[in-house]
C-alpha positions as CSV (number, residue, x, y, z in Angstrom):
1,M,29.4,66.9,-68.8
2,K,31.7,64.1,-68.7
3,I,34.1,63.8,-65.7
4,L,37.4,61.6,-65.9
5,L,39.4,60.9,-62.8
6,A,43.0,59.8,-63.1
7,S,46.1,59.5,-60.7
8,S,48.9,59.3,-62.9
9,S,49.8,60.2,-66.7
10,R,49.6,56.7,-67.5
11,E,46.0,56.8,-67.3
12,L,45.3,59.8,-69.7
13,D,44.5,59.4,-73.3
14,E,44.8,62.0,-76.0
15,K,41.7,60.5,-77.6
16,D,39.6,61.7,-74.9
17,Y,40.4,65.4,-75.9
18,G,39.6,65.8,-79.6
19,L,36.4,67.9,-78.7
20,P,36.0,71.3,-77.8
21,G,35.1,72.2,-74.1
22,C,37.8,70.2,-72.4
23,F,38.6,71.3,-69.1
24,F,41.6,70.0,-66.6
25,I,42.0,70.1,-62.9
26,D,45.4,69.0,-61.9
27,L,46.3,68.4,-58.1
28,I,49.2,66.2,-58.6
29,R,51.7,68.7,-60.7
30,D,53.5,65.9,-62.1
31,E,55.9,66.8,-64.9
32,K,54.5,64.4,-67.6
33,I,50.8,65.6,-66.5
34,R,52.0,69.0,-67.2
35,S,53.5,68.2,-70.5
36,F,50.0,66.5,-71.4
37,I,48.0,69.3,-70.8
38,K,50.2,71.6,-72.6
39,K,50.2,69.0,-75.6
40,T,46.6,68.5,-76.0
41,G,45.8,72.3,-75.4
42,V,42.9,71.7,-72.8
43,K,41.8,74.5,-70.6
44,E,43.3,74.2,-67.3
45,I,41.7,75.4,-64.3
46,D,43.8,76.5,-61.3
47,L,42.3,76.1,-57.8
48,S,45.0,77.8,-55.8
49,G,43.0,81.1,-55.8
50,K,39.6,79.4,-55.5
51,I,40.8,77.7,-52.3
52,Q,40.6,80.9,-50.3
53,E,37.6,82.2,-52.2
54,T,35.6,79.4,-50.4
55,G,35.2,81.2,-47.3
56,G,38.9,82.6,-46.5
57,V,41.7,80.7,-44.7
58,Q,40.3,81.2,-41.3
59,V,37.0,79.5,-42.0
60,L,38.9,76.5,-43.6
61,V,41.0,76.3,-40.4
62,D,38.1,76.4,-38.0
63,E,36.4,73.8,-39.8
64,Y,39.7,71.7,-40.0
65,L,40.2,71.9,-36.6
66,K,36.8,70.8,-35.7
67,L,37.1,68.0,-38.0
68,M,40.2,66.7,-36.3
69,S,38.5,67.1,-33.0
70,R,35.4,64.8,-34.1
71,I,37.9,62.4,-35.4
72,S,40.0,62.5,-32.2
73,E,36.8,61.9,-30.0
74,E,36.0,58.8,-31.9
75,N,39.5,57.4,-31.9
76,N,40.7,58.6,-28.6
77,N,43.6,56.0,-28.1
78,I,47.2,55.9,-28.3
79,F,47.3,54.4,-31.8
80,W,45.7,57.5,-33.0
81,W,47.7,59.7,-31.3
82,S,51.0,58.4,-32.5
83,T,50.1,59.6,-36.1
84,F,51.5,63.0,-37.3
85,T,47.8,63.1,-39.1
86,S,46.6,63.7,-35.5
87,S,49.3,66.3,-34.7
88,K,48.4,68.3,-37.9
89,N,52.0,69.1,-38.3
90,R,52.2,70.9,-41.8
91,F,55.7,69.4,-42.5
92,M,54.6,65.8,-41.9
93,T,51.2,65.6,-43.5
94,N,49.4,67.0,-46.3
95,T,45.9,66.7,-44.7
96,F,44.8,70.2,-44.4
97,V,46.0,71.0,-48.0
98,N,44.5,68.2,-49.4
99,L,41.1,68.8,-47.7
100,C,41.1,72.5,-48.9
101,S,42.0,71.4,-52.3
102,F,39.0,69.1,-52.1
103,H,36.8,71.7,-51.0
104,A,37.5,74.0,-53.8
105,L,37.3,71.1,-56.4
106,T,33.8,70.4,-55.2
107,G,32.8,74.0,-55.7
108,E,34.3,74.1,-59.0
109,I,32.5,70.9,-60.3
110,E,29.2,72.4,-59.2
111,E,29.7,75.5,-61.1
112,L,31.0,73.6,-64.3
113,T,27.9,71.4,-64.1
114,E,25.9,74.5,-64.7
115,N,28.6,75.5,-67.6
116,S,27.1,74.3,-70.9
117,D,30.8,74.8,-72.4
118,C,32.3,72.2,-70.5
119,Q,32.0,68.8,-72.2
120,I,34.9,66.8,-70.5
121,L,36.5,67.7,-67.1
122,T,39.7,65.7,-66.3
123,I,41.0,65.5,-62.7
124,T,44.1,64.1,-61.5
125,A,44.9,63.8,-58.0
126,T,46.0,61.4,-55.4
127,P,44.0,58.1,-54.9
128,G,42.8,59.7,-51.5
129,I,41.5,62.8,-53.1
130,L,39.9,60.7,-55.8
131,Q,38.1,58.3,-53.5
132,S,36.6,61.3,-51.7
133,V,35.7,62.9,-55.3
134,S,33.8,59.5,-56.3
135,V,31.9,59.5,-53.4
136,Y,30.8,63.2,-53.9
137,L,29.9,62.6,-57.4
138,N,27.9,59.4,-56.7
139,R,25.9,61.4,-54.0
140,K,25.3,64.3,-56.4
141,G,24.4,61.9,-59.1
142,I,27.2,63.1,-61.7
143,P,28.4,60.5,-64.0
144,Y,32.2,60.0,-63.9
145,E,34.9,57.3,-65.2
146,Y,37.7,56.4,-63.0
147,K,40.8,55.7,-65.7
148,Y,42.4,52.7,-64.4
149,D,46.0,51.7,-65.7
150,K,46.4,48.3,-64.2
151,S,50.2,48.4,-64.5
152,S,50.4,51.6,-62.6
153,I,48.1,50.3,-59.9
154,I,50.0,47.1,-59.4
155,R,53.4,49.2,-59.4
156,R,51.9,51.5,-56.9
157,D,50.7,48.7,-54.5
158,L,54.1,46.7,-54.9
159,L,55.9,50.0,-54.1
160,Y,53.6,50.6,-51.1
161,L,54.3,47.0,-49.9
162,W,58.3,47.3,-50.6
163,N,58.1,50.7,-48.4
164,C,56.4,48.9,-45.6
165,V,58.7,46.0,-45.4
166,K,61.9,48.2,-46.1
167,N,61.1,50.9,-43.4
168,S,59.8,48.3,-40.9
169,A,63.0,46.4,-41.1
170,I,65.1,49.6,-41.0
171,F,63.3,50.6,-38.0
172,T,63.7,47.4,-36.1
173,F,67.4,46.9,-37.1
174,L,68.3,50.5,-36.4
175,T,66.5,50.1,-32.8
176,W,68.4,46.9,-32.1
177,Q,71.8,48.6,-33.2
178,R,71.2,51.5,-31.1
179,I,70.1,49.5,-28.1
180,F,73.4,47.2,-28.3
181,T,75.5,50.3,-29.0
182,C,74.1,52.2,-25.8
183,R,74.5,48.8,-23.5
184,M,77.9,48.3,-24.7
185,R,79.4,51.8,-24.4
186,L,77.3,53.1,-21.5
187,G,75.8,50.0,-19.7
188,K,78.1,49.9,-17.0
189,K,78.1,53.5,-16.2
190,I,74.3,54.0,-16.2
191,K,73.9,50.9,-14.1
192,R,76.3,52.4,-11.5
193,S,74.4,55.7,-11.5
194,L,71.1,53.8,-11.0
195,E,72.0,51.5,-8.4
196,N,70.8,53.8,-5.8
197,P,68.3,56.1,-7.8
198,P,67.5,59.5,-6.3
199,D,64.1,59.9,-4.5
200,D,61.8,62.1,-6.4
201,P,64.2,63.0,-9.4
202,Y,63.3,65.7,-12.1
203,V,63.6,64.1,-15.5
204,I,64.3,66.1,-18.6
205,R,63.9,64.5,-21.8
206,T,65.8,66.2,-24.7
207,W,67.5,65.7,-28.0
208,I,71.5,65.4,-27.8
209,Y,73.9,66.4,-30.7
210,E,77.6,66.2,-30.9
211,R,77.6,69.9,-30.6
212,S,75.9,69.4,-27.2
213,F,79.3,68.7,-25.5
214,T,82.1,71.3,-25.1
215,D,85.8,70.4,-25.9
216,E,86.1,69.7,-22.2
217,N,83.3,67.0,-22.5
218,E,80.9,69.0,-20.5
219,Y,77.2,68.9,-21.5
220,R,75.4,71.9,-22.7
221,D,71.8,71.2,-23.6
222,S,70.7,72.4,-26.9
223,F,67.1,72.9,-26.0
224,F,67.0,73.8,-22.5
225,G,70.3,75.8,-22.2
226,V,71.2,76.5,-18.3
227,L,68.1,75.3,-17.1
228,P,69.7,71.8,-16.3
229,E,72.2,73.3,-14.1
230,H,69.5,75.5,-12.4
231,I,67.4,72.3,-11.5
232,S,70.1,70.2,-10.3
233,K,71.1,72.5,-7.7
234,K,67.5,72.2,-6.3
235,Q,66.4,68.7,-7.0
236,P,68.2,65.2,-8.4
237,L,68.3,65.6,-12.3
238,I,68.3,63.0,-14.8
239,L,68.7,63.9,-18.6
240,I,67.3,61.3,-21.0
241,G,67.9,62.1,-24.5
242,G,67.2,61.0,-28.1
243,I,70.5,61.0,-30.2
244,I,70.6,62.9,-33.5
245,G,73.9,62.2,-35.4
246,D,76.6,59.8,-35.1
247,Y,75.2,57.5,-32.3
248,K,78.5,55.9,-31.4
249,A,80.4,59.2,-31.2
250,I,77.8,60.6,-29.1
251,C,77.6,57.8,-26.7
252,N,81.5,58.0,-26.3
253,K,81.0,61.7,-25.3
254,I,78.3,60.7,-22.8
255,R,80.8,58.3,-21.3
256,E,83.3,60.8,-21.0
257,S,81.0,63.4,-19.6
258,D,80.3,64.0,-15.9
259,N,78.5,67.1,-15.2
260,F,75.1,65.2,-15.4
261,T,73.5,61.9,-15.4
262,I,72.7,61.4,-19.1
263,I,71.1,58.3,-20.4
264,P,70.1,57.5,-23.9
265,Q,66.4,56.5,-24.4
266,E,67.4,53.3,-26.0
267,F,68.8,52.0,-22.6
268,F,65.0,51.6,-21.5
269,L,64.1,49.6,-24.6
270,G,64.4,45.9,-25.0
271,Y,65.2,43.9,-28.2
272,K,61.3,42.9,-28.5
273,S,60.4,46.7,-28.3
274,P,60.2,47.2,-32.1
275,V,58.6,44.0,-32.7
276,K,56.0,44.7,-30.3
277,T,55.8,48.1,-31.7
278,L,55.0,46.9,-35.3
279,F,52.7,44.0,-34.3
280,S,50.5,46.5,-32.0
281,L,50.4,49.0,-35.0
282,R,49.2,46.5,-37.5
283,K,46.9,45.1,-35.0
284,N,45.3,48.4,-34.1
285,R,45.3,50.2,-37.4
286,I,43.3,53.3,-37.7
287,M,40.7,53.3,-40.6
288,L,38.2,56.0,-40.6
289,K,34.6,55.5,-41.7
290,E,32.5,58.5,-43.0
291,T,34.2,61.8,-41.9
292,L,32.4,64.7,-43.0
293,F,34.1,68.2,-43.9
294,F,31.8,71.0,-45.2
295,G,29.1,68.1,-45.6
296,N,31.2,66.1,-47.7
297,D,33.0,62.7,-46.8
298,V,36.7,62.9,-46.6
299,S,37.6,59.7,-45.1
300,G,39.2,58.5,-48.4
301,I,41.9,61.6,-48.1
302,I,42.4,61.1,-44.4
303,N,42.7,57.2,-44.7
304,H,45.5,57.9,-47.6
305,E,47.5,60.1,-45.3
306,L,47.2,57.6,-42.5
307,S,48.2,54.7,-45.2
308,L,51.5,56.7,-46.1
309,E,52.3,57.0,-42.3
310,Y,51.7,53.1,-42.1
311,S,54.3,52.7,-44.7
312,D,56.8,55.0,-42.9
313,R,59.3,54.8,-39.9
314,T,57.7,57.9,-38.2
315,L,54.8,56.1,-36.9
316,P,56.5,53.2,-35.3
317,E,59.4,55.6,-34.0
318,S,56.7,57.7,-32.1
319,F,54.7,54.6,-30.8
320,Q,57.8,53.1,-29.4
321,F,58.0,55.7,-26.7
322,S,55.3,53.8,-25.0
323,Y,57.9,51.0,-24.1
324,F,60.3,53.8,-23.3
325,I,58.1,55.5,-20.8
326,E,57.1,52.0,-19.3
327,N,60.3,50.7,-18.8
328,M,61.8,54.1,-17.5
329,L,59.2,54.1,-14.9
330,M,60.4,50.8,-13.5
331,K,63.7,52.3,-12.8
332,I,63.3,55.9,-12.3
333,P,59.7,57.0,-11.0
334,P,60.3,60.8,-11.7
335,A,58.5,63.2,-9.7
336,D,58.6,65.7,-12.6
337,F,58.7,65.1,-16.2
338,L,59.9,67.8,-18.7
339,T,60.1,67.6,-22.6
340,T,59.8,70.0,-25.5
341,Y,56.3,70.4,-26.4
342,E,55.1,71.0,-30.3
343,N,52.3,68.5,-30.1
344,N,54.3,65.8,-31.9
345,P,53.2,62.3,-31.6
346,W,55.9,61.1,-29.5
347,E,55.2,63.8,-26.9
348,K,51.3,62.8,-26.9
349,V,52.4,59.0,-26.1
350,C,54.7,60.1,-23.2
351,F,51.9,62.2,-21.8
352,I,49.3,59.1,-22.2
353,R,51.8,56.6,-20.6
354,L,52.8,58.7,-17.8
355,K,49.2,59.6,-16.8
356,E,48.3,56.0,-17.1
357,L,51.3,54.5,-15.1
358,S,52.6,57.3,-12.8
359,G,49.7,59.6,-12.0
360,K,51.8,61.6,-9.4
361,T,54.4,62.6,-11.7
362,R,54.1,66.4,-12.8
363,I,54.3,66.8,-16.6
364,T,55.6,70.0,-18.1
365,G,55.9,70.8,-21.7
366,Y,58.3,73.7,-23.0
367,Q,57.3,75.7,-26.2
368,H,60.9,76.0,-27.2
369,S,60.7,77.7,-30.3
370,V,58.5,80.0,-32.3
371,V,54.8,80.1,-33.1
372,S,53.4,81.5,-36.1
373,K,49.7,82.5,-36.6
374,Y,48.7,79.3,-38.2
375,S,50.8,76.7,-36.2
376,L,47.7,74.6,-36.6
377,N,49.8,71.6,-34.7
378,M,49.6,73.8,-31.5
379,F,46.0,74.8,-31.9
380,F,42.9,72.9,-30.8
381,P,39.2,73.9,-30.4
382,K,38.5,74.5,-26.7
383,E,36.1,71.7,-26.5
384,S,38.7,69.2,-27.7
385,L,41.3,70.1,-25.1
386,S,40.2,67.5,-22.7
387,T,40.5,64.7,-25.3
388,T,44.0,65.6,-26.6
389,P,47.0,64.2,-24.4
390,R,48.6,67.2,-22.9
391,P,51.2,68.1,-20.2
392,D,49.8,69.5,-17.0
393,K,51.3,72.9,-17.7
394,V,52.8,74.5,-20.7
395,I,55.7,77.0,-20.5
396,T,56.4,79.3,-23.0
397,V,59.6,81.5,-24.3
398,G,57.7,84.7,-23.4
399,N,54.6,86.7,-23.3
400,I,53.9,86.9,-27.2
401,T,53.7,83.1,-27.7
402,R,51.7,82.5,-24.4
403,D,49.2,85.0,-25.8
404,I,48.9,83.1,-29.1
405,L,48.4,79.8,-27.4
406,I,45.8,81.2,-25.3
407,D,43.8,83.3,-28.0
408,M,44.5,81.5,-30.9
409,G,45.3,77.9,-29.7
410,G,42.5,77.4,-27.6
411,Y,44.3,76.9,-24.3
412,D,43.2,77.5,-20.9
413,E,45.4,80.3,-19.5
414,S,45.5,78.8,-16.1
415,M,47.7,76.1,-17.7
416,V,50.2,78.3,-19.7
417,F,52.9,80.2,-18.2
418,S,55.5,82.7,-19.8
419,G,59.0,81.2,-19.2
420,C,62.5,82.5,-20.7
421,G,64.1,81.9,-24.3
422,L,66.3,78.9,-22.9
423,R,67.5,78.2,-26.5
424,F,68.3,81.7,-27.2
425,M,70.7,82.9,-24.6
426,H,72.8,84.5,-27.4
427,L,70.2,86.9,-28.4
428,F,70.3,88.6,-25.0
429,N,74.2,89.3,-25.6
430,I,73.5,90.9,-29.0
431,E,74.4,94.4,-29.2
432,R,72.0,96.2,-31.6
433,R,73.5,97.9,-34.3
434,S,73.9,102.0,-33.3
435,T,73.8,103.0,-37.0
436,K,72.1,101.8,-40.3
437,P,74.3,99.0,-41.8
438,E,75.3,99.6,-45.5
439,F,76.9,96.2,-46.3
440,K,74.5,95.6,-49.3
441,T,74.7,91.7,-48.4
442,I,71.5,89.7,-48.3
443,L,71.5,86.5,-46.2
444,V,69.1,83.8,-47.4
445,T,68.0,81.5,-44.6
446,P,66.3,78.0,-46.1
447,E,64.8,75.7,-43.6
448,G,65.6,72.0,-43.0
449,I,63.0,70.9,-45.6
450,P,63.9,70.1,-49.2
451,E,61.0,71.5,-50.6
452,E,61.1,74.8,-48.6
453,S,65.0,75.3,-49.3
454,I,64.6,74.5,-53.3
455,K,61.5,77.2,-52.9
456,I,63.4,80.0,-51.2
457,C,66.6,79.7,-53.4
458,N,64.8,79.3,-56.8
459,F,62.7,82.4,-55.7
460,V,65.9,84.5,-54.5
461,Y,67.7,83.5,-57.9
462,E,64.8,84.7,-60.0
463,A,64.4,88.0,-57.9
464,L,68.1,89.1,-57.9
465,K,70.0,87.2,-60.5
466,D,70.5,90.5,-62.1
467,V,70.9,92.6,-59.4
468,T,74.6,92.9,-59.3
469,G,74.9,95.6,-56.8
470,V,74.4,93.4,-54.1
471,K,76.1,90.2,-52.4
472,V,73.7,87.1,-51.7
473,I,74.8,84.6,-49.0
474,I,72.8,81.2,-48.7
475,R,73.3,79.7,-45.2
476,A,71.8,76.3,-45.5
477,H,70.0,74.7,-42.5
478,P,72.5,72.4,-40.4
479,A,70.2,69.6,-41.0
480,L,70.0,70.0,-44.7
481,P,73.5,71.1,-46.3
482,Y,73.3,73.0,-49.6
483,E,74.9,69.9,-51.6
484,K,71.7,67.7,-50.5
485,F,69.3,70.0,-52.5
486,A,71.7,72.0,-55.1
487,K,70.9,69.6,-58.0
488,D,67.3,70.4,-57.9
489,L,67.6,74.2,-58.1
490,V,67.1,75.9,-61.4
491,F,70.6,77.4,-61.2
492,R,74.3,76.7,-60.3
493,I,75.9,78.8,-57.6
494,D,79.2,79.2,-59.4
495,S,77.2,80.7,-62.6
496,V,76.0,83.7,-60.6
497,P,79.1,85.8,-59.6
498,H,77.2,87.8,-56.7
499,F,75.8,84.7,-55.2
500,E,77.9,82.3,-52.7
501,I,77.3,79.6,-50.1
502,S,78.1,80.5,-46.4
503,D,81.2,79.0,-45.3
504,K,81.1,80.6,-41.7
505,P,80.9,78.5,-38.7
506,S,78.8,80.9,-36.6
507,V,75.5,82.2,-37.4
508,M,76.8,85.7,-36.1
509,D,79.4,85.8,-38.5
510,D,76.9,85.8,-41.3
511,L,74.6,88.3,-39.5
512,N,77.4,90.8,-38.6
513,R,78.2,91.0,-42.3
514,S,74.6,91.3,-43.7
515,D,72.0,94.1,-43.6
516,I,68.9,92.0,-44.9
517,V,67.5,88.6,-44.0
518,I,65.4,86.7,-46.6
519,Y,63.5,84.0,-44.8
520,R,60.2,81.9,-44.8
521,G,59.7,79.9,-41.4
522,S,63.2,79.9,-40.1
523,T,63.8,81.0,-36.4
524,L,67.1,82.7,-37.8
525,A,64.9,85.6,-38.8
526,L,64.4,86.5,-34.9
527,E,68.1,86.5,-34.5
528,A,68.6,88.6,-37.6
529,V,66.0,91.3,-36.4
530,K,67.5,91.4,-33.0
531,T,71.1,92.0,-34.6
532,G,69.4,94.8,-36.5
533,L,69.0,93.5,-39.9
534,Y,65.8,94.0,-42.1
535,A,63.7,90.9,-42.7
536,I,62.0,90.1,-45.8
537,Y,59.3,87.3,-45.8
538,L,58.4,85.3,-48.6
539,H,54.8,84.8,-48.9
540,L,54.7,82.5,-51.8
541,G,51.0,81.9,-52.3
542,D,50.9,79.9,-49.2
543,L,47.5,78.6,-48.2
544,I,48.9,78.9,-44.4
545,P,51.5,81.7,-43.8
546,V,54.4,80.4,-42.0
547,D,56.0,83.7,-40.8
548,P,57.3,83.5,-37.1
549,L,57.3,87.2,-37.0
550,F,53.7,87.9,-38.3
551,G,53.0,90.2,-35.2
552,L,56.0,92.6,-36.2
553,S,56.0,95.4,-38.7
554,A,59.1,97.3,-37.8
555,L,62.4,96.2,-39.8
556,K,60.1,94.0,-41.9
557,Y,58.5,93.6,-45.4
558,T,56.4,90.8,-46.8
559,I,56.6,90.1,-50.4
560,K,54.9,87.7,-53.1
561,N,56.7,88.0,-56.2
562,P,60.3,88.7,-57.4
563,E,59.5,92.5,-58.5
564,E,58.5,93.3,-54.8
565,V,61.8,92.1,-53.7
566,K,63.5,94.8,-55.7
567,K,61.1,97.3,-54.3
568,A,61.8,96.1,-50.8
569,L,65.5,96.5,-51.4
570,N,65.2,100.0,-52.6
571,S,63.0,100.9,-49.8
572,V,65.6,99.8,-47.3
573,Y,68.7,101.2,-48.7
574,S,66.8,104.5,-49.1
575,K,65.9,104.9,-45.1
576,N,68.1,107.5,-43.1
577,T,69.6,106.4,-39.8
578,S,66.9,108.0,-37.7
579,E,64.4,106.0,-39.4
580,Y,66.1,102.8,-39.2
581,L,66.8,103.5,-35.4
582,K,63.3,104.1,-34.8
583,E,62.2,100.6,-36.3
584,A,65.1,98.8,-34.5
585,D,64.0,100.0,-31.3
586,E,60.3,99.1,-32.0
587,A,61.4,95.4,-33.0
588,S,63.8,95.2,-30.2
589,S,60.9,95.7,-27.9
590,Y,59.0,93.0,-29.7
591,L,61.5,90.6,-29.4
592,D,62.2,91.4,-25.6
593,D,58.5,90.4,-25.1
594,Y,59.0,87.3,-27.5
595,F,61.8,85.7,-25.6
596,H,61.9,86.6,-21.9
597,K,65.3,86.8,-20.5
598,I,66.9,83.9,-18.5
599,T,66.7,84.7,-15.0
600,E,66.6,82.6,-11.7
601,D,62.7,83.5,-11.1
602,N,62.0,82.5,-14.7
603,M,63.6,79.1,-14.4
604,D,61.9,78.4,-11.0
605,I,58.8,78.2,-13.1
606,F,59.9,75.0,-14.3
607,L,60.2,73.7,-10.5
608,N,57.0,75.2,-9.1
């Protein structure tokens, strides 16, 4: 058997496929490669099903977590923890998916070497996967040919270099611009507030939007809700925020707001900070040596993921928190430091620097959102918890997520406490419907990720384009307006009369006119179920399910193909009121345990 390796369509030659017994494995899914496969008529092998046949998802997850634990022990430094690769964030790194694809691929190669029908096997994949495949083939003594196209390689290398230079420049100048804007618009106010800094202040590190301010310029925190008011009554409070949105406009709102001391984090940076950040990252670049996953070296895969991070802005943005913490401590040595907690790189950088420079500061992480069954960014093998930078305690939104972190995430129960759903105050004011809704209206809730939004909208279109008895409302994520991804959909919204884009400012406006929500990872599904809507989760062949309601069965359906959507609709609309109310009661109890109510006692957990 002859094996050909290629990383682009330019490296493929039709002359290689004139003989029978040609097989093809495509892990890139590029349109030109797809056309080439169709044109040559080679037999394609789909690995998507085989990935789960290699022992099941949980076996793959366990091995992945152990692998990341070993790498973390060998590279236990701030430069490694600044990467999203170390955080296992599914939105920011493809490491897990690529490792699983490689594992399935090696199994398929072993089968094909015993198959006399296979004369030529072509594999198209990313350079990282191909590097690991070549190491595997060399170890096994299997002959192969790496198809190089010099122009493609030169173009790829130049593009990588350009991205490094471009994103480094953007990062530097954007940081400088923010430092300048912050000092010009807020410098005097902040300096006055810090002339006599309070003793033992409680610092909350949060995110600030324009919507975080009322019309009267009172600040209302988007992540911690009423907690700042509660803390400020018992301890001096300072809010330090990362600004999301129009930086100048938000600085102006901070200047006019007086109910809290609010400081943009850039106030604690110097003009040298981005330069020192870039220099430190280049000088201490992480490059893994042999790294085994199920006995095979996968250092090529992980190093490729890391190289992508080094060409992006997210890595220096995370590492720069080191200088933010260092300079903040010179002006405000906090007794308590509270931040959102999703095991993001910037969070771990904060934890590392706080423990290095201010050992007496009590560090709390607030798990402010939802946790799915496979929120790998939040999960660790128990033996790696001592290595991973963590807060001193984690406070969850309720019992369910606390149990998930302890039972699945490897956390010691002594460090995880049930708090309350600070971001979800509106849920506790929602009155559950007393009768079964009959709006015949379906609400679709894309996430703020382009690929996810395209996937869910295209799926719903295929499922419901001919079902004219219902109305379909697409409510785009605030971070990703519909116009941003509409051009990549397989349909135009104005060509489907019963489809529309929501123009309602409030989520509740859409929930109150719908009876079903279709979702994937959106937290809006929880609000929908609390309101009394049925929820349909789309499980679209995901290696890792992203359902935030995986523990709920009432008022919920899980479907895998368009035909099942129609069956779910028929089931929903055929239920009587008593059946609906029974499910609604069960779902409401589940959500009450998921999000604890906001009470004085529950908020005191953040102080004790």
